C-alpha positions in Angstrom: -8.0 -14.5 11.8 -5.0 -16.2 10.4 -2.3 -14.4 8.3 -3.6 -15.6 4.9 -7.1 -14.3 5.5 -5.7 -11.0 6.8 -3.5 -10.7 3.8 -6.5 -11.4 1.5 -8.6 -8.9 3.3 -5.9 -6.3 2.9 -5.5 -7.0 -0.8 -9.3 -6.6 -1.3 -9.3 -3.4 0.7 -6.5 -2.0 -1.4 -8.3 -2.9 -4.6 -11.5 -1.2 -3.4 -9.5 1.9 -2.6 -7.8 1.8 -6.0 -11.2 1.6 -7.7 -12.6 4.5 -5.6 -9.6 6.7 -6.4 -9.9 5.9 -10.2 -13.6 6.8 -9.9 -12.8 10.0 -8.2 -10.1 10.9 -10.8 -12.7 10.2 -13.6 -15.3 12.3 -11.9 -12.9 15.2 -11.4 -12.3 15.3 -15.1 -15.9 16.4 -15.8 -17.9 19.2 -14.3 -19.6 18.0 -11.1 -21.1 19.7 -8.1 -19.4 20.2 -4.7 -21.9 17.8 -3.1 -20.7 15.0 -5.4 -17.1 15.7 -4.6 -17.9 15.6 -0.9 -19.8 12.4 -1.3 -16.9 10.7 -3.1 -14.3 11.9 -0.6 -16.6 10.7 2.2 -16.8 7.2 0.6 -13.0 7.1 0.3 -12.4 8.2 3.9 -15.0 5.8 5.2 -13.3 2.9 3.4 -10.0 3.9 4.8 -11.3 4.0 8.4 -13.4 0.8 8.2 -10.6 -1.1 6.4 -7.9 0.0 8.8 -10.0 -0.7 11.8 -11.0 -4.1 10.5 -7.3 -5.0 9.9 -6.4 -3.7 13.3 -9.2 -5.7 15.1 -9.0 -8.9 13.1 -5.3 -8.8 12.0 -4.0 -10.1 15.3 -3.2 -13.8 15.0 -2.7 -16.3 17.7 0.9 -16.6 16.7 1.6 -13.0 17.9 
């Protein structure tokens, strides 16, 4: 993967995380169950791991 594609993937990943954190912040403002909080946190953590693993695997360019 070249550097431009890696940078684009990173920007998209950060935007998705930002949306998830905003979603979590909005949900915390209202009364929700513990199961919903665990679900939202699980989604955020999964996004972090998958995104970081993808950037690690595909972020290596041939120029390195």
